[in-house]
Phi, psi and omega in degrees: 000147178293141183268352184287126179271158173246158189296134175275177187240151177285330183208145178240130179239127174254136182239123178237095183293335182233074182296168181214162168251119180269132173240128180243120183235129177267123182229091178299133178071028181304136178209140178298130178086354181263164175256122182225150174271131181239165178236124179285121181268331182195151168218119190206155172299142184206197192112155189305307182295321178298316178297321178298314179299320181296316180289323175303316179297320178299328181265010174087018183247136178280153174204160171256129180248128179221175183138180181274142176220139175301141187301329181289337183257001185302315182299323180295320179289323179295332180292347175305327186277350187292324184231030183216187179262023183258130172262119184273123174225045181286155182249117182284138176229161179292141178109179182257148175287139180296160178241140172247123182249124176248124178254117181257125177248100183290339180286318180262357182054050182231141174241137181241137184240133177234127181240135177254169174263158183233219186297160171246125182273148179261169181302322180294328178291316179300320179295323177297318178293321178300316179293322179300313179293326177297326179283325185274331185284122178195167178302141180089000181250134172258125176252115178260112186246119186214156174102185178283167177259138178287160175300132182108342175253103184286146179306318181297325179290317178298319178298318180297321177300314183291321178293325177293320178296319178294319179296333179280356176108356180284150173270149184245135168242117189246131176222081190237164178290164188302322183296316179286320180299326179299324179289336182258013188299331181258002181275120178303134180223153175294321179203140170241126177241130179207161173271176185301317181295319179293323177299314180295321180293327179287342180235074185308133178091353180288134180292141179278067181225147184305312183299319181292318180295315181296317180297316180290322178299317177302311183294319182296318182293337178289332185260334185242324183146206181286135178235128177242124179244123180265153182217048177061218182294346180281355180098237180167198185229150171239131176237131180206126177059029179088357177260161184224144177224149172251135182227152178201142174249117188284132178213134176300124181307333180290344180273352180284123179258313180205141179263000181297128176081003181294321178296323177292322177295323178299313180296317179297320179297320179296313181297315181299320180295320178296320178297337178270003177088014182282157177287171178302313183290320177293324177294322179294316178299317180295322180294322177296317179295322179294315179297320180291321176299322180298330181289346180274358182244144177284338185254120180303132176079007179232101179209167182280117179303336178297331178297325178299313180299320179294319181289333178302329179290343180244025180252131180239138175231116186240129179287140179262137176293158182300338182269352181289000000 
């Protein structure tokens, strides 16, 4: 592993413009059209940035969490800060927060996801978020902005907010869908994290082939910063300074309980490792182990940190030759 460390941050801010309430229900023998008895395993505030903050807290790192929340759920989101290292600065809006429902069937080892739509933000709400980011964005601050955009927040407006935050000196960690990411493709960022499908969507017309993805990832990292591309159980890629690595944390498929929030755990793991002074490659290895540990739990953001240490021993990061 490379010994070179990258700069840590004085403060970490996670932004979730389209928060959610996650419900996890275990339903043995789940079948469409059938009647089954289920057990509720969890109901919790969620959304990409919220999940990142939760895992950061699990790993001993403080963060400020902000974004839009339906007014009826604000108290529930604020309670995140009561027993953790999260400072809640959510912005209440009219309407209900969307719900994500995960149905886990332990008999068939299958997970089913149902997502609802939530609040619609108004122009005045968007202005409040713009001002909030204006106050938080400064040198030494990492702003992690992730997830989908709610109805009422146009992609161009979100891009302008992020570019303003970067101009104010904040570093950006972006985990956005392909359409928004495409607009930010030329914006320098501290880190961009996306899955394979989002990477392809951000680079319209790119062939869905390993060689094409690696070549584009190398080129992209030269112009914007560190790029992490996830590829499910197969691991993923790290691109930095025009170089490329393939990484994977080995886990018996039978140990996988739920993949919900694993990408958010990966991003949190990378940030936490950097805060601990680790190098880019060591941070990537730690992030892979963190994401894999998250897959062993039914509840997003709740897993034993000791599992991360165990998985690090089974995590490999291999540099790819320029011809790969």
